[in-house]
Each structure stands twice: as C-alpha cells, then as structure tokens.
ZAROLUM-400007 format. One record per residue (C-alpha): residue number from 1; residue in three letters; y, x, z. Coordinates in Angstrom, 1 decimal. Each point is the difference from the previous one (the first is absolute). Example, Ala and Ser with C-alpha at 12.3 -4.5 7.8 and 13.67 -1.06 7.14 Angstrom:
2
     k     r       yy       xx       zz
     1   ALA     -4.5     12.3      7.8
     2   SER      3.4      1.4     -0.7
// end
This chain:
355
     k     r       yy       xx       zz
     1   MET     14.8     21.6    -12.5
     2   GLY      1.8     -2.4     -2.1
     3   LEU      3.4     -0.6     -0.9
     4   SER      2.8      1.7      1.5
     5   ILE      3.9     -1.4     -0.8
     6   GLU      2.4      2.9      1.3
     7   ASN      4.2     -0.7      0.1
     8   LEU     -0.8     -1.2     -3.5
     9   THR      3.7     -1.4     -1.9
    10   LYS      1.1     -1.3     -2.8
    11   ARG      2.9     -0.5     -1.9
    12   PHE      1.2     -2.2     -3.0
    13   GLY      3.9      1.0     -0.5
    14   ARG      1.3     -0.7      3.0
    15   THR     -2.1     -2.4      1.3
    16   LEU     -2.5      1.5      2.6
    17   ALA     -3.3     -1.5     -0.4
    18   LEU     -1.8      1.7      2.5
    19   ASP      1.4      1.5      2.9
    20   ARG     -2.5      2.3      1.5
    21   VAL     -3.0     -1.9      0.0
    22   SER     -3.1      1.8      2.2
    23   LEU     -3.6     -1.3      0.5
    24   SER     -3.4      0.3     -0.3
    25   MET     -2.8     -1.8     -1.2
    26   ALA     -3.8      0.4      0.8
    27   ASP     -2.9      0.1     -2.5
    28   GLY     -1.1     -3.8     -0.7
    29   GLU      3.4     -1.5      1.9
    30   LEU      1.5     -3.1     -1.7
    31   LEU      3.7      0.5      0.9
    32   ALA      2.6     -2.7     -1.0
    33   LEU      3.7      0.9     -0.8
    34   VAL      2.8     -2.7      0.8
    35   GLY      3.6     -0.5      0.0
    36   PRO      3.0     -1.7     -1.3
    37   SER      0.4      0.0     -3.9
    38   GLY      1.3      4.0     -0.7
    39   SER     -1.1      1.1      2.9
    40   GLY     -2.6      2.6     -1.8
    41   LYS     -3.2     -1.5      0.6
    42   THR     -0.6      0.6     -4.0
    43   THR      1.8      3.1     -0.4
    44   LEU     -2.6      1.5      2.7
    45   LEU     -2.4     -1.3     -2.0
    46   ARG      1.1      1.1     -3.6
    47   LEU      0.3      3.4      1.6
    48   LEU     -3.5      0.2      1.3
    49   ALA     -1.1     -1.2     -3.3
    50   GLY      1.6      3.2     -1.7
    51   LEU      2.6     -2.7     -1.9
    52   GLU      2.9      1.8      1.5
    53   SER      0.8      3.4      1.9
    54   PRO      1.7      0.3      3.1
    55   ASP      3.3      1.6      0.7
    56   SER     -1.8      1.8      3.1
    57   GLY     -3.0     -0.6      2.1
    58   SER     -3.6      1.1     -0.1
    59   LEU     -2.4     -2.7     -1.1
    60   ALA     -3.9      1.5      0.8
    61   ARG     -3.5     -1.2     -0.6
    62   ASN     -2.9      1.3      2.4
    63   GLY      2.6      3.0      0.5
    64   GLY      1.0      0.8     -4.2
    65   ASP      3.1     -0.8     -1.1
    66   LEU      0.0     -3.0     -1.9
    67   LEU      3.6      0.7     -1.5
    68   ARG     -1.9      2.7     -2.2
    69   VAL     -2.6     -2.1     -1.6
    70   ALA      0.9     -2.1     -3.0
    71   ALA      0.2     -4.3      0.5
    72   GLY     -2.9      0.1     -2.9
    73   ARG     -2.4      2.6      2.8
    74   ARG      0.9     -1.7      3.6
    75   GLY     -2.8     -2.0      0.0
    76   VAL      2.0     -3.0      0.3
    77   GLY     -1.3     -4.1     -1.2
    78   LEU      3.7     -2.0     -0.3
    79   VAL     -0.1     -3.9      0.0
    80   PHE      3.6     -1.4     -0.8
    81   GLN      0.9     -3.9      0.8
    82   ASP      0.3     -0.7     -3.8
    83   TYR     -4.0      1.3      0.1
    84   ALA      0.3      2.2     -3.7
    85   LEU     -2.8     -1.2     -1.5
    86   PHE     -0.6      1.0     -3.6
    87   PRO      0.3     -3.6     -1.6
    88   HIS     -2.5      0.7     -3.0
    89   MET     -2.3      1.5      2.0
    90   THR     -2.9     -2.1      1.9
    91   ALA     -0.4      0.5      4.0
    92   ALA     -2.8      2.0     -0.5
    93   ARG      1.7      2.9     -2.2
    94   ASN      3.4     -0.5      2.3
    95   ILE     -1.8      1.0      2.4
    96   ALA     -2.2      2.6     -1.8
    97   PHE      3.8      1.8     -1.6
    98   GLY      0.3      3.0      2.4
    99   LEU     -3.3      0.7     -0.1
   100   ARG      0.1      0.1     -3.8
   101   ALA      3.0      1.7      0.4
   102   ALA     -1.6      3.1      2.2
   103   PRO      0.5      3.4     -1.8
   104   ARG     -3.7      0.2     -1.8
   105   THR     -1.1      3.0      2.2
   106   ARG      0.5     -2.7      3.2
   107   ARG     -0.7     -3.1     -1.6
   108   LEU     -3.1     -1.9      0.9
   109   ALA     -3.1     -0.9     -2.4
   110   ALA      0.6     -3.6     -1.7
   111   GLY     -3.1     -1.3      1.9
   112   GLU      2.2      0.9      3.0
   113   ILE      2.7     -1.0     -0.5
   114   ALA     -1.0     -3.2     -0.8
   115   GLU     -2.2     -0.5      3.6
   116   ARG      3.1      1.2      1.8
   117   VAL      1.9     -3.2     -2.1
   118   ARG     -2.9     -2.2      1.3
   119   ALA      0.1      1.4      3.3
   120   LEU      3.7     -0.8      0.3
   121   LEU      0.2     -3.3     -1.5
   122   ASP     -2.7     -0.9      2.8
   123   LEU      1.8      1.6      2.3
   124   MET      3.0     -2.2     -0.5
   125   GLY     -2.2     -3.4     -0.5
   126   ILE      1.2     -0.4     -3.7
   127   GLU     -3.9      2.0     -1.2
   128   ALA      0.4     -3.6     -2.5
   129   LEU      3.7      0.4     -1.2
   130   GLY     -1.1      3.8     -2.0
   131   GLY      0.6     -1.4     -3.4
   132   ARG      3.2     -1.9      0.0
   133   TYR      3.2      0.8     -0.6
   134   PRO      3.4      0.4      2.3
   135   ALA      0.9     -3.3     -1.5
   136   GLU     -3.0     -1.6      1.4
   137   LEU      0.2      1.2      2.6
   138   SER      2.2     -2.2      3.7
   139   GLY      2.3      2.3      1.7
   140   GLY     -2.4      1.1      3.0
   141   GLU     -2.7      1.0     -2.7
   142   GLN      2.5      1.9     -1.8
   143   GLN      1.1      2.1      3.8
   144   ARG     -4.2      0.4      0.0
   145   VAL     -0.4      1.7     -3.2
   146   ALA      3.3      2.3      0.6
   147   LEU     -1.2      0.9      3.5
   148   ALA     -3.4      0.8     -2.3
   149   ARG      1.3      2.0     -2.0
   150   ALA      1.8      2.4      2.5
   151   LEU     -3.2      0.3      2.1
   152   ALA     -1.7      0.7     -3.3
   153   VAL      1.0      4.0     -0.1
   154   ASP     -1.4      0.2      3.5
   155   PRO      4.1      1.1      1.3
   156   ALA      0.8      1.7      3.1
   157   MET      2.9     -2.5      0.7
   158   LEU      0.6     -3.3     -1.0
   159   LEU      4.0     -1.5     -0.1
   160   LEU      0.4     -3.6     -0.6
   161   ASP      3.2     -1.0     -0.1
   162   GLU      1.0     -3.9      0.5
   163   PRO     -3.4     -0.6     -1.5
   164   PHE     -0.3     -3.1      0.7
   165   GLY      3.8     -0.9      0.0
   166   ALA     -0.9     -2.4     -3.2
   167   LEU     -2.9     -2.6      1.6
   168   ASP      0.8     -2.8      1.9
   169   SER     -0.4      0.0      4.1
   170   THR     -4.0     -1.5     -0.5
   171   VAL     -0.9      2.8     -2.4
   172   ARG      1.5      2.2      1.9
   173   ARG     -1.3      0.0      3.4
   174   GLN     -3.6      0.3     -2.3
   175   MET      0.8      2.6     -1.5
   176   GLY      1.3      2.1      3.1
   177   ARG     -3.5     -1.1      1.6
   178   GLU     -1.2      1.5     -3.5
   179   LEU      2.4      3.3      0.6
   180   ARG     -1.7      0.0      3.5
   181   ARG     -3.2      0.2     -1.0
   182   VAL     -0.3      2.6     -2.7
   183   HIS      2.2      2.4      1.6
   184   ALA     -2.9     -0.2      2.5
   185   ASP     -2.3      0.6     -2.3
   186   SER      1.8      2.7     -1.8
   187   GLY      1.4      1.5      2.8
   188   VAL      2.7      1.8     -2.0
   189   MET      3.2      0.6      1.3
   190   THR      2.3     -3.1     -1.0
   191   VAL      4.0     -0.1      0.2
   192   LEU      1.0     -3.5     -0.7
   193   VAL      4.0     -1.2     -0.6
   194   THR      0.2     -3.6      0.8
   195   HIS      3.4     -2.2      1.5
   196   ASP     -2.4     -2.0      1.4
   197   CYS      0.2      1.1      4.0
   198   ASP     -2.8     -2.8      1.2
   199   GLU     -2.2      1.6     -3.0
   200   ALA      0.2      3.4      0.7
   201   MET     -0.7     -0.7      4.4
   202   ALA     -3.1     -1.5     -1.6
   203   LEU     -0.6      2.1     -2.5
   204   ALA      0.3      3.8      1.3
   205   ASP     -1.4      2.4      2.3
   206   ARG      4.0      1.1      1.0
   207   VAL      3.3     -1.0     -1.6
   208   ALA      2.8      1.6     -1.0
   209   VAL      3.3     -1.0      0.4
   210   LEU      3.1      0.9     -2.4
   211   ASN      3.3     -0.9      0.3
   212   GLN      3.0      1.7     -2.5
   213   GLY     -2.2      2.6     -0.6
   214   ARG     -0.9      1.2      3.6
   215   LEU     -3.2     -0.5      1.5
   216   GLU      0.5     -2.3      3.2
   217   GLN     -3.6      0.0      1.6
   218   VAL     -3.6      0.4     -1.3
   219   GLY     -2.7     -1.0      1.8
   220   ALA     -3.2     -2.6      0.7
   221   PRO      1.2     -4.1     -0.5
   222   SER     -0.6     -0.3      3.4
   223   GLU      2.3      3.2      1.2
   224   LEU      2.8     -1.4     -2.6
   225   ALA     -0.2     -3.9      1.5
   226   GLY     -0.6      1.3      3.6
   227   ALA      2.3      2.9      0.0
   228   PRO      2.9      0.2     -3.2
   229   ALA      1.7      3.1      0.9
   230   SER      3.3     -1.4     -1.4
   231   PRO      2.2     -3.6     -0.1
   232   PHE     -0.5      0.8     -3.7
   233   VAL     -4.1     -0.3      0.2
   234   PHE      0.4     -2.9      2.4
   235   ALA      1.6     -1.9     -2.3
   236   PHE     -1.1      0.8     -3.0
   237   LEU     -3.6     -0.7      1.2
   238   SER      0.7     -3.3      0.8
   239   GLU      2.3     -3.1      0.1
   240   THR      2.5      0.1      2.5
   241   SER      2.6     -2.0      1.8
   242   ARG      3.3      1.1      0.7
   243   LEU      1.5     -0.6      3.6
   244   PRO      3.1      1.3      1.8
   245   CYS     -0.6      1.7      3.2
   246   ASP      1.8      1.9      2.5
   247   VAL     -1.9      3.6      0.5
   248   VAL      0.0      0.6      4.2
   249   GLY     -2.3      3.5      1.2
   250   GLY     -1.7      0.2     -2.8
   251   ARG     -1.4     -3.9     -0.8
   252   ALA      1.2     -3.0     -2.0
   253   ARG      2.0     -2.5      2.1
   254   PHE      0.1     -3.4     -1.2
   255   ASP      0.6     -3.6      1.5
   256   GLY     -1.4      0.7      3.9
   257   VAL     -3.3      2.3     -1.5
   258   ASP     -0.1      3.4     -1.5
   259   ALA     -2.9      2.1     -2.3
   260   PRO     -0.9      4.0     -0.2
   261   ILE      1.6      1.3     -3.2
   262   LEU     -2.3      2.0     -2.8
   263   THR      2.9      3.4      0.2
   264   PRO     -0.9      3.4     -0.2
   265   ASP      2.8      0.6      1.6
   266   ALA      2.2     -1.6      3.2
   267   PRO      2.3     -2.6     -1.6
   268   ALA      3.7     -0.4      1.0
   269   ASP      0.8     -2.7      2.0
   270   GLY      2.2     -2.7     -1.5
   271   PRO     -0.6     -2.7     -2.8
   272   ALA     -2.7     -0.2     -2.4
   273   ILE     -2.2     -1.9     -2.7
   274   ALA     -3.7      0.2      1.1
   275   LEU     -2.6     -0.7     -2.5
   276   LEU     -2.9     -1.9      1.1
   277   ARG     -3.6     -0.5     -1.2
   278   PRO     -1.5     -3.2     -0.4
   279   HIS     -3.3      0.9      1.8
   280   ASP      2.6      1.6      3.0
   281   ALA      1.3     -2.8      0.5
   282   MET     -1.2     -2.2      2.5
   283   LEU      0.5     -4.3      0.5
   284   ASN     -0.5     -1.4      3.1
   285   PRO      1.0     -3.8      0.8
   286   LEU      3.3     -0.1      1.7
   287   GLY      0.4     -0.1      3.6
   288   THR     -3.6      2.2     -0.3
   289   GLY      1.8      3.2      0.7
   290   PRO      2.8      2.5     -1.1
   291   GLY      0.8      0.0     -3.8
   292   ILE      2.9     -0.8     -2.4
   293   SER      0.4     -3.5     -0.3
   294   VAL     -0.6     -1.3     -3.7
   295   VAL     -0.6     -2.9     -2.2
   296   VAL     -2.9      0.0     -2.6
   297   GLU      0.6     -0.9     -3.3
   298   GLY     -2.9      0.2     -2.0
   299   VAL     -3.9      0.9      0.9
   300   ARG     -2.4      1.1     -2.8
   301   GLN     -4.0      1.8     -0.4
   302   ASN      0.3      3.7     -0.2
   303   GLY     -3.7      1.1      0.3
   304   ALA     -1.6      0.0      3.4
   305   ALA      3.7     -0.9      1.6
   306   ARG      2.8     -2.5     -0.7
   307   ARG      3.4      1.6     -0.9
   308   VAL      2.8     -1.9      2.3
   309   GLU      3.6     -0.2     -1.9
   310   CYS      2.5     -0.7      2.3
   311   VAL      4.0      0.7      1.0
   312   THR      2.0      0.9      3.3
   313   ARG      2.6     -2.0      1.2
   314   GLN      2.3      3.1     -1.4
   315   GLY     -1.4     -1.4     -3.4
   316   ASP     -2.5      3.2     -0.5
   317   ARG     -3.2     -0.9     -2.1
   318   ILE     -3.0      1.9      1.6
   319   VAL     -3.5     -0.1     -1.8
   320   ALA     -2.8      0.3      2.7
   321   ASP     -4.1     -0.4     -0.6
   322   VAL     -1.8     -2.0      3.4
   323   PRO     -3.5      0.3     -0.3
   324   GLU     -2.4     -2.8     -0.1
   325   ASP     -0.7      0.0      3.5
   326   GLY      3.5      0.6      0.8
   327   ALA      2.8     -2.5      1.0
   328   SER      0.1     -3.2     -2.6
   329   PRO      3.7      0.2     -1.6
   330   ALA      1.1     -3.5     -1.6
   331   VAL      2.8     -0.2     -2.1
   332   GLY      3.5     -0.8      1.5
   333   GLY     -1.6      1.2      3.7
   334   ALA      1.9      2.3      2.4
   335   MET     -2.3      3.5      0.6
   336   ALA      0.5      2.8      1.9
   337   LEU      0.0      3.6     -2.1
   338   LEU     -1.1      2.9      1.7
   339   PRO      0.4      3.2     -2.2
   340   ARG     -2.1      2.9      0.7
   341   LEU      0.7      2.5     -1.9
   342   VAL      2.9      0.6     -2.3
   343   ALA      1.9      2.9     -1.7
   344   LEU      3.5      0.1     -0.7
   345   ALA      1.4     -0.7     -3.5
   346   ALA      1.5      4.0     -1.2
   347   PRO      2.3      0.2     -2.2
   348   ALA     -1.1      3.5     -2.0
   349   TYR     -2.8     -2.0     -0.7
   350   GLY      1.1     -2.9     -1.9
   351   GLU     -1.5     -3.2     -0.2
   352   PRO     -3.6      0.5     -1.3
   353   SER     -1.3     -1.8     -2.6
   354   ARG     -4.0     -0.6      0.2
   355   ARG      0.4      0.7     -3.9
// end
C-alpha cells in the first residue's frame, strides 16, 4: 500500500513551512523532493522521520497511522549531508551500531550482525574498508558507510537529506549511480531531498516540486519535463531566458513569430514576459525561415548539444541548445530563433532559484 500523505501542514511561529501537502508513494519507489531553499523539503522529511509533528493532516504507511508511532519505532533509515559517522568507530562498527543498539528481544546474534555488516560493505563496494576509521576515508567512502548504516536495520523507509551535497561533481555522479543500484537491490521506499534538479530527474522514479510550502507538481521526470503544471515548475527545473512578448489569442507573439503558451488557463491579451527553455529555442540560419533575429555571442558544448548564447536586437539575452546535427552557429553570426513553447513569468510565483 505504501505511504499516504494527506493535507500535511506545519508552522514554525508565523512561518508556514508546509501548506496542506498531499501525495502518495508506492512500496519500492524512489521519490525526490526539490524546491528552493525554504520550500519545505527538509520539513517534510523530518515529519516523515518523526523528528517534527505536523499541526494538521495525516500520515499513513500501509494503512496504519504513522503519526501515532514514535520516531524510534517508525523503521526509518536516515542519511544526512554531514554523514554523522562516529569518529571513534571503524566503518564496520558504524554500520553495526543500529543492530547492536536494538532491544535485546529483537537483536541479532553477534555472528548474524557480522555477516550483515560484511554483506553491506560488499553491497557498497567498500568490502576492504571495514577496519578504517572515518578520518581515513574519502567523502564518497564515508557516504557509502552512512548509507550502509541506514540500511543495516532493514528500514521500511530510507530518508536522504542532501546526501551528496558535500561531494565534488564527479563523486556526486558516481554516488548517484550507486544509490540507484543499491535502491534496486534493496527495494526500500526512499525519499531523497536534493537541491540539484538534474540529480533528481536522473535518479528518481518520481519528483515532487515544492514552493513556499506548497506542492506544485509530482510526477515522473518525463512528465515534469514535458508537461510542467505551472510557470514555477517550468522555470525551476530548467534554465530559462526572459523575452518580452505580446499575448494574442492565447499565444505569445514575438518579432514575426508566435509560440504556444504553457498555462492551465487562457492568458489575458496584452504585453507579458515569456520564459523560454534552451531546448525549446530552435536556431536556424537567418533567411531560411521565420524567426527572431539574434546574434551569436558564445558557443559551448553541453552534453550531446551545443549551448548557444545569443542576443536580440533589443538586447534580450537568450540561451538555446542546438543538436550536433542542427545549425552551425558561429560567434558573431546572425541566426533566426524560433520559440517552440513558452511559459509566462507570473509574479505570484516569484523568481525561481534552482537552489
């Protein structure tokens, strides 16, 4: 049955940290929570862990009321950004800590604990490091130990709060791949809090986007990328350029071209600011078709595409992604830019920050 969150609300003084958040999780799912600082990600994680209590709403797992269960009995494994390893214990003893601290009636025999620790060291690819202390391990190795310690107690739910935030980009990507592998092997329901949208979209089965304590959208990465539910989600999950336009008949009109607008309601006609994602900005040689006249200011490789920085005659700067088999932009050259889909900047959503 999994996890069910209904209208969960939490205030800290006058600050509304969570505003009637509702979502569900299936057993074995990996859900990522993303949003700007202060959006409620960590608050929601702490409510799941039992480290905070909501002001209202319900939280159930497999049909049982989780709010009536003390934090220590929720079967939760926690991993934080700072790892929180015991410095005076070896990696193996850190992993075994929760098993040794279990009540006597539920504690495994010493031989079973040692075997489980060996299995987890092997699962994490650090089987040779069990005898080392945290100070003798790299950041990535410490993170593996922290993850193994959380899994050692066979949790019903694994909660990860910015677990890779202190790692460099190369190790971070490697640990992301390890998390997917470990999650697939363990099958444990997992909630990942991260400020890195690319990381969330690459690792999670579904992504939940929070903004000012509200749940903006939850869905598969492909759903959020292809059908964002609001201008906030549109702008938060991707870099966007801002381009003045006129809204006419539900479309954004630019210099001789128009584009469909992502909006749940028909926008009012009149001047507006369009938000344009790099992959929605098509560049063609000038004179080969309609488009906004731009001059290329920079070109750099961006994965399998080239990221092109250009400027309009009015001085508006736009970023476009051009596939390798597409146009061949050159710095200083003139191109025609064709927007394929835009959202309208909405003051109610503020200016999204990807942190």
